[in-house]
DRENKOL-686148 format. One record per residue: x, z, y of N, C-alpha, C in turn; chain; residue in one letter; residue number from 1. Coordinates in steps of 0.02 Angstrom, whole numbers, plus 32768, in hexadecimal, padded with zeros to 4 digits. Each point is the difference from the previous one (the first is absolute). Last residue first. Example, Ala and Ser with C-alpha at 12.3 -4.5 7.8 and 13.67 -1.06 7.14 Angstrom:
<rs>
     nu     nw     nv    cau    caw    cav     cu     cw     cv   unit   code   pos
   8282   8162   7F90   802A   8003   803B   7FD9   8025   8037      A      s     2
   800F   7FFC   7EE2   7FD3   8000   803B   802D   8000   803C      A      a     1
</rs>
This chain:
<rs>
     nu     nw     nv    cau    caw    cav     cu     cw     cv   unit   code   pos
   D720   2351   4AC0   7FE6   8047   800A   8048   802F   7FF2      A      g    77
   7F88   7EF2   803B   8025   8030   7FD2   800D   8047   801B      A      g    76
   7F81   7EE7   801E   8005   804D   800F   8025   8020   7FCE      A      t    75
   7FD7   7EEB   805F   802C   8034   7FDC   7FF0   8042   8018      A      v    74
   7F62   7F13   801D   8024   8038   8020   8020   803C   7FB8      A      p    73
   7FE4   7F03   7FB7   7FD2   802C   802A   8022   8038   8014      A      p    72
   8046   7EE5   7FF9   8012   8057   7FDA   7FC3   8033   802D      A      f    71
   8060   7EE4   8011   7FC7   802E   7FF9   8014   803B   7FCD      A      f    70
   808C   7F19   8077   7FED   803E   7FD8   7FD8   8021   800D      A      a    69
   806B   7EF9   8034   7FDC   802D   8011   7FE8   803E   7FCE      A      v    68
   80AA   7F27   8063   7FF4   8034   7FC0   7FD2   8036   8020      A      e    67
   8033   7EEE   804F   800A   8048   800B   7FE7   8021   7FB6      A      d    66
   7FF3   7F0E   802C   8035   800D   7FE8   800F   8057   801A      A      g    65
   7F54   7F89   8090   8012   7FD8   7FC2   804D   8032   7FED      A      d    64
   7F71   8099   809A   800C   7FBE   8006   8007   7FDE   7FB4      A      n    63
   7F75   80D2   8098   8035   7FE5   7FBB   800C   7FB1   7FFC      A      v    62
   7FA9   80E0   80BE   8005   7FBB   7FE9   801E   7FFC   7FCC      A      v    61
   7F7E   80DA   8039   8043   7FE6   800E   8000   7FBA   7FD3      A      s    60
   7F40   80AB   8016   8004   7FC3   802E   804A   7FE5   8002      A      n    59
   7FCE   80BC   7F7E   7FD6   7FD9   7FE1   8012   7FAF   802E      A      a    58
   80D8   809B   800B   7FAA   8013   7FFF   7FE7   7FCD   7FF9      A      d    57
   810A   804C   7FBE   7FC6   7FC8   801B   7FC6   8032   8007      A      a    56
   811F   802F   7FD0   7FBA   8010   8002   7FD5   7FD0   8025      A      y    55
   80E7   7FA0   7F8E   7FDE   801D   8039   7FBF   801B   800D      A      e    54
   806C   7F73   7F51   8023   8040   7FF3   7FF9   8022   804A      A      m    53
   7F8C   7F31   7FE0   8049   7FFA   7FFF   8028   8048   8008      A      n    52
   7F15   8026   8011   8011   7FC5   8019   8044   7FF3   7FF9      A      v    51
   7F4F   80CC   7FAB   8046   7FE2   801A   7FFC   7FB4   8005      A      a    50
   7F3C   80E8   7FE2   8012   7FAA   7FF6   8053   8010   801E      A      c    49
   7F2D   80C6   7FAB   8047   7FDA   801B   8004   7FCF   7FF0      A      l    48
   7F09   806D   800C   8031   7FDE   7FE0   8045   7FF9   801F      A      m    47
   7F25   806E   803D   8032   8036   7FEE   8040   7FC5   7FD6      A      h    46
   7F27   7FA9   8045   8018   801C   8041   8046   8025   7FE4      A      d    45
   7FAB   7F2B   7F79   7FF2   804C   7FFE   802B   800F   803F      A      p    44
   7FAE   7F05   7FE9   803E   802C   8007   7FF4   803D   8001      A      l    43
   7F31   7F52   7FBB   8037   801F   803A   8031   8022   7FDD      A      p    42
   7F82   7F4E   7F76   7FF7   8040   7FFE   8037   801A   804E      A      r    41
   7FDC   7F20   7F87   7FF1   8014   803C   7FF6   8047   8017      A      g    40
   806E   7FB6   7F21   7FB0   7FE6   8002   7FD8   801E   8049      A      q    39
   80F0   8026   7FD7   7FD3   801C   7FDF   7FC0   7FF6   800C      A      n    38
   80C6   7F7D   803B   8011   802A   7FC3   7FC5   8029   7FE3      A      l    37
   7FEB   7FA6   80DB   7FFE   7FC3   7FCE   801B   800B   7FBD      A      a    36
   7FF5   80A5   80B2   7FC2   7FEC   7FF5   7FFF   7FCA   7FC2      A      k    35
   80DC   8042   805A   7FC5   8041   7FD2   7FD2   7FE6   7FDC      A      w    34
   8064   7F8B   80A9   802F   7FEB   7FCF   7FE0   8034   7FC0      A      l    33
   7FC1   8007   80DE   7FD7   7FAD   7FEC   8026   8012   7FC0      A      d    32
   8045   80B9   8077   7FB8   7FFF   7FED   7FF3   7FB8   7FDB      A      s    31
   80CF   8005   805C   7FFD   802F   7FCE   7FAA   8001   7FDB      A      v    30
   8025   7F22   808B   800F   8049   8014   8012   801E   7FB2      A      s    29
   7FCC   7F20   8015   8025   8005   8046   8007   8040   7FFB      A      n    28
   7FC6   7F30   7F47   7FFC   805D   8015   8031   7FFF   8038      A      i    27
   7FB3   7F27   7F96   7FC5   8027   802F   8014   804A   8006      A      g    26
   80AC   7F85   7F59   7FD3   7FDE   802E   7FB4   802F   8013      A      e    25
   80CD   803B   7F7C   7FFE   8018   8046   7FD6   7FDB   8025      A      s    24
   800C   804B   7EED   800A   7FB1   8038   7FF3   802A   8041      A      s    23
   805F   8091   7F46   7FCA   7FF4   8017   8011   7FC1   802E      A      v    22
   808B   809A   7F2E   7FFD   7FD6   802D   7FC4   7FE0   801C      A      q    21
   803F   80F8   7F87   7FEA   7FB9   7FF4   800A   7FDB   8044      A      e    20
   8039   8107   7F6D   7FFF   7FD2   8044   7FE9   7FB1   7FDD      A      e    19
   7FF2   80D7   7F7E   802C   8015   802F   8000   7FD2   805C      A      n    18
   7F1E   8021   7F42   8055   7FD4   7FFD   8017   8021   8040      A      r    17
   7F26   8049   7FB9   8019   7FD7   7FC1   8046   7FE3   8011      A      g    16
   7F6A   8075   809E   7FFC   7FCB   7FFB   8019   7FD9   7FB9      A      m    15
   7FF6   80E7   8017   7FB6   7FE6   8013   800B   7FB2   7FF3      A      k    14
   80C4   807D   7FF2   7FDA   8004   7FC7   7FBD   7FD4   800A      A      e    13
   8089   8009   80B6   801E   7FD4   7FD2   7FDF   8017   7FBC      A      r    12
   7FC8   8088   80B6   7FE4   7FAD   8012   8021   7FDD   7FBF      A      l    11
   803E   80DE   8012   7FBE   7FFD   7FD8   7FEE   7FD1   8008      A      i    10
   80EB   7FF0   803E   7FDF   803A   7FF8   7FB9   7FF7   7FDD      A      a     9
   8059   7F20   808E   8020   8048   7FE3   7FE2   8037   7FEC      A      f     8
   800C   7EDF   8035   7FE3   803B   7FF1   8020   803A   7FE4      A      y     7
   8025   7EFD   808D   801A   803C   7FC9   7FCE   8022   8009      A      r     6
   800B   7EF4   804A   7FEC   8037   8000   8019   8034   7FC7      A      v     5
   8055   7F14   8088   8002   8033   7FC5   7FD2   802B   8017      A      k     4
   7FCF   7F0C   804B   8011   8042   8018   800E   8033   7FC7      A      i     3
   8004   7ED4   8048   7FE0   803E   7FD1   8024   8044   801C      A      s     2
   8007   7EE1   7FEA   7FE9   8029   8037   7FE7   8045   7FE4      A      m     1
</rs>
């Protein structure tokens, strides 16, 4: 039982990997997943998230087999 986690942009560099598989045990939301991956730190307010390629928020439910993506806000000019 696992969740596929993908990182984009600067997060990919910060985490040192593009993606990983994480045990789904005890993970109920995007926020729970982020905390499990980041030593209990809360999900930053500005972080963009997606569950199964659909935009999501910190309270979105995460299930076994889901794919969750984290990426920083995109700006351009």
